[in-house]
BATIDO-192256 format. One record per atom (N, C-alpha, C): residue number from 0; z, y, x; residue in one letter. Coordinates in steps of 0.1 Angstrom, whole numbers, plus 5000, padded with zeros to 4 digits. Example, Ala and Ser with C-alpha at 12.3 -4.5 7.8 and 13.67 -1.06 7.14 Angstrom:
% residues 2
0,5078,4943,5132,a
0,5078,4955,5123,a
0,5078,4967,5132,a
1,5071,4978,5128,s
1,5071,4989,5137,s
1,5079,5000,5129,s
% end
This chain:
% residues 173
0,4815,4728,5224,m
0,4812,4733,5237,m
0,4807,4747,5236,m
1,4798,4749,5226,s
1,4792,4763,5225,s
1,4803,4773,5222,s
2,4813,4770,5215,i
2,4824,4780,5212,i
2,4831,4783,5224,i
3,4835,4773,5232,l
3,4842,4776,5245,l
3,4833,4784,5254,l
4,4820,4781,5255,y
4,4811,4788,5263,y
4,4810,4803,5259,y
5,4809,4806,5246,y
5,4808,4819,5241,y
5,4821,4827,5244,y
6,4833,4821,5241,l
6,4846,4827,5244,l
6,4848,4831,5259,l
7,4843,4822,5267,a
7,4844,4824,5282,a
7,4834,4834,5287,a
8,4822,4835,5282,t
8,4812,4843,5288,t
8,4808,4855,5279,t
9,4810,4854,5266,k
9,4805,4864,5257,k
9,4790,4866,5257,k
10,4783,4856,5262,v
10,4768,4856,5262,v
10,4763,4851,5248,v
11,4755,4859,5242,k
11,4750,4855,5229,k
11,4736,4850,5232,k
12,4731,4842,5222,g
12,4718,4836,5224,g
12,4715,4826,5213,g
13,4702,4822,5212,p
13,4698,4813,5202,p
13,4704,4799,5204,p
14,4709,4796,5216,h
14,4715,4783,5219,h
14,4728,4781,5212,h
15,4734,4791,5207,l
15,4747,4790,5200,l
15,4745,4784,5186,l
16,4754,4776,5182,l
16,4753,4770,5169,l
16,4760,4777,5158,l
17,4764,4790,5160,f
17,4772,4798,5150,f
17,4768,4812,5152,f
18,4769,4820,5141,p
18,4766,4835,5142,p
18,4776,4842,5151,p
19,4772,4853,5158,t
19,4781,4861,5166,t
19,4781,4875,5161,t
20,4774,4878,5150,e
20,4773,4892,5145,e
20,4786,4894,5136,e
21,4789,4907,5135,s
21,4801,4910,5126,s
21,4798,4907,5112,s
22,4808,4903,5105,r
22,4807,4900,5090,r
22,4807,4912,5082,r
23,4808,4924,5087,g
23,4807,4936,5080,g
23,4820,4940,5074,g
24,4831,4936,5079,f
24,4844,4941,5074,f
24,4845,4956,5076,f
25,4849,4963,5066,v
25,4851,4977,5067,v
25,4866,4979,5072,v
26,4868,4989,5080,e
26,4881,4992,5085,e
26,4890,4997,5073,e
27,4903,4995,5075,e
27,4912,4999,5065,e
27,4914,5014,5064,e
28,4914,5019,5052,v
28,4916,5034,5049,v
28,4928,5035,5039,v
29,4932,5047,5036,w
29,4942,5049,5026,w
29,4940,5061,5018,w
30,4947,5062,5007,i
30,4948,5074,4999,i
30,4962,5079,5000,i
31,4963,5092,5001,e
31,4976,5098,5002,e
31,4979,5106,4989,e
32,4989,5100,4981,r
32,4992,5107,4968,r
32,5000,5120,4970,r
33,5008,5120,4981,t
33,5017,5132,4982,t
33,5010,5144,4988,t
34,5013,5155,4982,v
34,5009,5168,4987,v
34,5019,5173,4997,v
35,5032,5172,4993,t
35,5043,5177,5002,t
35,5054,5166,5002,t
36,5060,5164,5014,r
36,5071,5155,5015,r
36,5084,5163,5014,r
37,5093,5158,5006,v
37,5106,5165,5004,v
37,5117,5157,5010,v
38,5125,5163,5019,a
38,5136,5156,5025,a
38,5148,5156,5016,a
39,5156,5145,5016,g
39,5168,5145,5008,g
39,5169,5131,5001,g
40,5181,5128,4997,s
40,5182,5114,4991,s
40,5175,5114,4977,s
41,5169,5102,4975,w
41,5161,5100,4963,w
41,5168,5089,4955,w
42,5176,5094,4945,n
42,5183,5086,4936,n
42,5194,5077,4942,n
43,5202,5071,4933,a
43,5212,5062,4938,a
43,5208,5048,4933,a
44,5211,5038,4941,p
44,5206,5024,4938,p
44,5214,5018,4927,p
45,5208,5007,4921,p
45,5195,5002,4923,p
45,5184,5011,4916,p
46,5173,5012,4922,i
46,5163,5022,4917,i
46,5150,5014,4915,i
47,5143,5016,4903,v
47,5130,5011,4901,v
47,5120,5022,4902,v
48,5112,5022,4912,d
48,5101,5032,4913,d
48,5088,5024,4911,d
49,5080,5028,4902,a
49,5068,5021,4899,a
49,5057,5031,4895,a
50,5045,5028,4897,i
50,5033,5036,4894,i
50,5022,5027,4889,i
51,5015,5031,4878,d
51,5004,5023,4873,d
51,4991,5030,4879,d
52,4981,5023,4881,f
52,4968,5029,4886,f
52,4956,5021,4882,f
53,4945,5027,4882,t
53,4932,5020,4881,t
53,4923,5026,4893,t
54,4913,5018,4896,v
54,4903,5023,4906,v
54,4889,5022,4899,v
55,4880,5030,4905,n
55,4867,5030,4899,n
55,4857,5021,4905,n
56,4861,5014,4916,q
56,4853,5004,4922,q
56,4862,4992,4926,q
57,4855,4980,4928,d
57,4863,4969,4933,d
57,4867,4971,4947,d
58,4879,4969,4951,i
58,4884,4970,4964,i
58,4894,4959,4968,i
59,4898,4959,4980,l
59,4909,4950,4985,l
59,4921,4958,4989,l
60,4932,4957,4982,l
60,4944,4964,4985,l
60,4951,4957,4997,l
61,4954,4964,5008,t
61,4959,4958,5020,t
61,4973,4962,5023,t
62,4979,4972,5016,g
62,4992,4976,5019,g
62,4997,4988,5010,g
63,5010,4990,5011,i
63,5017,5001,5003,i
63,5025,5009,5013,i
64,5025,5022,5011,g
64,5034,5031,5019,g
64,5047,5033,5012,g
65,5058,5033,5019,l
65,5071,5036,5014,l
65,5078,5046,5023,l
66,5086,5055,5018,y
66,5094,5064,5026,y
66,5105,5056,5033,y
67,5110,5061,5044,t
67,5121,5055,5051,t
67,5135,5058,5044,t
68,5145,5051,5049,a
68,5158,5053,5044,a
68,5165,5066,5046,a
69,5175,5069,5038,h
69,5183,5082,5039,h
69,5193,5079,5050,h
70,5194,5088,5060,r
70,5203,5086,5071,r
70,5200,5073,5078,r
71,5210,5066,5083,y
71,5208,5054,5091,y
71,5213,5042,5084,y
72,5215,5043,5071,t
72,5221,5031,5064,t
72,5210,5021,5060,t
73,5198,5025,5059,g
73,5187,5016,5055,g
73,5188,5012,5040,g
74,5178,5005,5035,y
74,5178,4999,5022,y
74,5170,4987,5021,y
75,5174,4978,5012,a
75,5166,4966,5009,a
75,5157,4969,4998,a
76,5145,4963,4998,a
76,5135,4966,4987,a
76,5128,4953,4983,a
77,5124,4953,4971,v
77,5115,4942,4966,v
77,5102,4950,4962,v
78,5091,4946,4968,v
78,5078,4953,4965,v
78,5069,4943,4958,v
79,5063,4947,4946,e
79,5055,4939,4939,e
79,5042,4946,4935,e
80,5031,4938,4934,i
80,5019,4943,4928,i
80,5016,4935,4916,i
81,5014,4941,4905,l
81,5012,4934,4892,l
81,4999,4938,4885,l
82,4993,4928,4878,q
82,4983,4931,4868,q
82,4989,4926,4855,q
83,4993,4936,4847,s
83,5000,4933,4835,s
83,5013,4926,4839,s
84,5015,4913,4835,t
84,5027,4906,4839,t
84,5024,4896,4850,t
85,5012,4895,4855,k
85,5008,4886,4865,k
85,5011,4891,4879,k
86,5019,4884,4887,h
86,5023,4888,4900,h
86,5012,4885,4910,h
87,5007,4895,4917,l
87,4996,4894,4927,l
87,5002,4894,4941,l
88,5014,4900,4942,f
88,5020,4901,4955,f
88,5035,4904,4953,f
89,5044,4898,4961,k
89,5058,4901,4961,k
89,5064,4899,4975,k
90,5072,4909,4979,k
90,5078,4908,4993,k
90,5091,4915,4993,k
91,5101,4908,4999,n
91,5114,4914,5001,n
91,5115,4919,5015,n
92,5120,4931,5017,l
92,5121,4937,5030,l
92,5133,4946,5032,l
93,5136,4949,5044,d
93,5146,4959,5048,d
93,5139,4971,5054,d
94,5142,4983,5048,v
94,5136,4995,5053,v
94,5146,5003,5060,v
95,5143,5007,5073,t
95,5152,5014,5081,t
95,5149,5029,5081,t
96,5157,5037,5087,n
96,5155,5051,5089,n
96,5148,5054,5102,n
97,5137,5061,5102,t
97,5129,5064,5114,t
97,5133,5078,5119,t
98,5141,5085,5112,g
98,5145,5098,5117,g
98,5135,5109,5114,g
99,5125,5106,5106,d
99,5115,5116,5102,d
99,5111,5113,5088,d
100,5101,5121,5083,d
100,5096,5119,5069,d
100,5084,5110,5068,d
101,5081,5103,5079,h
101,5069,5094,5078,h
101,5072,5082,5070,h
102,5061,5075,5067,q
102,5062,5063,5058,q
102,5061,5051,5067,q
103,5065,5040,5061,i
103,5063,5027,5067,i
103,5052,5020,5058,i
104,5044,5012,5065,k
104,5034,5004,5057,k
104,5040,4990,5054,k
105,5039,4986,5042,v
105,5042,4973,5038,v
105,5029,4966,5036,v
106,5026,4957,5045,s
106,5013,4950,5045,s
106,5014,4938,5035,s
107,5003,4936,5028,v
107,5003,4924,5019,v
107,4999,4912,5028,v
108,5003,4900,5024,d
108,5000,4888,5032,d
108,4985,4885,5033,d
109,4979,4886,5021,e
109,4965,4885,5020,e
109,4960,4897,5012,e
110,4948,4903,5015,p
110,4943,4914,5007,p
110,4943,4910,4992,p
111,4947,4919,4984,v
111,4947,4917,4969,v
111,4934,4923,4963,v
112,4926,4915,4957,f
112,4914,4920,4950,f
112,4917,4928,4938,f
113,4913,4940,4937,l
113,4915,4949,4926,l
113,4901,4952,4919,l
114,4900,4949,4907,k
114,4888,4951,4899,k
114,4887,4965,4893,k
115,4876,4971,4894,a
115,4874,4984,4888,a
115,4878,4984,4873,a
116,4885,4995,4869,g
116,4888,4997,4855,g
116,4900,4989,4850,g
117,4906,4980,4858,v
117,4917,4972,4853,v
117,4930,4979,4857,v
118,4940,4979,4849,l
118,4953,4986,4852,l
118,4962,4977,4860,l
119,4967,4982,4872,y
119,4976,4976,4881,y
119,4988,4984,4882,y
120,4999,4977,4887,s
120,5012,4984,4889,s
120,5017,4981,4903,s
121,5023,4991,4910,v
121,5031,4988,4922,v
121,5045,4991,4917,v
122,5054,4981,4919,v
122,5068,4982,4915,v
122,5077,4980,4928,v
123,5086,4990,4930,v
123,5095,4989,4942,v
123,5109,4990,4936,v
124,5117,4979,4938,v
124,5131,4980,4934,v
124,5139,4981,4947,v
125,5146,4992,4949,s
125,5154,4994,4961,s
125,5169,4994,4959,s
126,5176,4989,4969,s
126,5191,4988,4967,s
126,5198,4998,4976,s
127,5192,5008,4981,g
127,5198,5018,4989,g
127,5191,5032,4986,g
128,5196,5042,4993,t
128,5191,5055,4991,t
128,5179,5058,5000,t
129,5168,5063,4994,i
129,5156,5066,5001,i
129,5157,5080,5006,i
130,5151,5083,5018,g
130,5153,5096,5025,g
130,5144,5107,5021,g
131,5132,5103,5015,h
131,5122,5114,5012,h
131,5115,5110,4999,h
132,5108,5119,4994,y
132,5099,5117,4982,y
132,5088,5127,4982,y
133,5078,5124,4975,g
133,5066,5133,4974,g
133,5067,5141,4962,g
134,5065,5154,4964,k
134,5064,5164,4952,k
134,5057,5176,4957,k
135,5046,5179,4951,p
135,5039,5171,4940,p
135,5031,5160,4946,p
136,5027,5150,4937,c
136,5018,5140,4941,c
136,5006,5142,4932,c
137,4994,5138,4938,a
137,4982,5139,4930,a
137,4980,5128,4920,a
138,4977,5131,4908,p
138,4975,5121,4898,p
138,4961,5114,4900,p
139,4952,5120,4907,v
139,4939,5114,4910,v
139,4936,5116,4925,v
140,4933,5105,4932,c
140,4930,5106,4946,c
140,4917,5099,4949,c
141,4909,5105,4958,t
141,4896,5100,4961,t
141,4895,5098,4976,t
142,4889,5087,4980,k
142,4886,5084,4994,k
142,4872,5079,4994,k
143,4863,5086,5000,g
143,4849,5081,5000,g
143,4844,5081,4985,g
144,4840,5070,4981,e
144,4835,5069,4967,e
144,4845,5062,4958,e
145,4857,5059,4963,v
145,4867,5052,4956,v
145,4877,5062,4950,v
146,4880,5062,4937,t
146,4889,5071,4931,t
146,4900,5062,4924,t
147,4913,5066,4927,f
147,4925,5061,4921,f
147,4930,5070,4911,f
148,4933,5065,4899,s
148,4939,5074,4888,s
148,4952,5068,4885,s
149,4963,5076,4887,f
149,4977,5072,4885,f
149,4983,5076,4872,f
150,4992,5068,4867,s
150,4999,5071,4855,s
150,5013,5066,4856,s
151,5023,5071,4848,k
151,5037,5067,4848,k
151,5038,5053,4843,k
152,5046,5045,4850,n
152,5049,5031,4846,n
152,5062,5032,4838,n
153,5063,5025,4827,h
153,5074,5025,4818,h
153,5087,5021,4824,h
154,5087,5013,4835,q
154,5099,5008,4842,q
154,5105,5018,4851,q
155,5097,5028,4855,s
155,5100,5037,4866,s
155,5111,5047,4862,s
156,5121,5049,4871,y
156,5132,5058,4868,y
156,5127,5072,4870,y
157,5121,5076,4881,k
157,5117,5089,4884,k
157,5102,5090,4888,k
158,5097,5080,4896,t
158,5084,5081,4900,t
158,5074,5082,4889,t
159,5065,5091,4890,d
159,5054,5092,4880,d
159,5041,5096,4887,d
160,5032,5101,4879,d
160,5019,5104,4885,d
160,5019,5117,4893,d
161,5029,5125,4892,v
161,5030,5138,4900,v
161,5042,5139,4909,v
162,5051,5129,4910,c
162,5063,5130,4918,c
162,5068,5116,4922,c
163,5074,5115,4934,g
163,5081,5103,4936,g
163,5078,5095,4949,g
164,5082,5083,4948,q
164,5081,5073,4959,q
164,5067,5067,4958,q
165,5064,5058,4967,i
165,5050,5051,4968,i
165,5040,5061,4971,i
166,5040,5067,4982,p
166,5031,5078,4986,p
166,5017,5074,4990,p
167,5015,5062,4994,r
167,5002,5058,5000,r
167,4999,5044,4996,r
168,4985,5042,4994,l
168,4980,5029,4992,l
168,4969,5026,5002,l
169,4969,5015,5009,y
169,4960,5011,5019,y
169,4949,5001,5013,y
170,4937,5003,5017,f
170,4927,4994,5011,f
170,4914,4993,5020,f
171,4906,4983,5017,r
171,4893,4982,5023,r
171,4882,4981,5011,r
172,4870,4986,5014,f
172,4860,4986,5004,f
172,4854,4971,5003,f
% end
């Protein structure tokens, strides 16, 4: 009854049998690896774009930015987050062309806990031509007190710490 009462009236008080204060969730932020976006096709499929990274603080990874497709053909992609060989997240998706150089956000189903100092990888295997890429990209990005350090992944065809796909990572503190 008290839950229905609160939902209907939004009246707080000691008579409620549950807390009504915020749990302190921090809003989602992101780091932007790209300094400049370059238009034009990015490789011929299939393409493995991957980047390794570490963070200096424990965070929750909530999403990955990808560039849209080249022209209007679109591309299919498999996005993975790995810790060594352990899969933390995997998603198949179709990426369309938005007509501009903006990115799409690939949200993770559940936030992925990333521990400070541990090496993680974002791997994207695409089966079509991507319409943009970042050049140059920053090998070190800081947002607030969180610093991401990027390095080339051995699987990656062209993406590395200073150029390529995977322009943005979304997270919460």
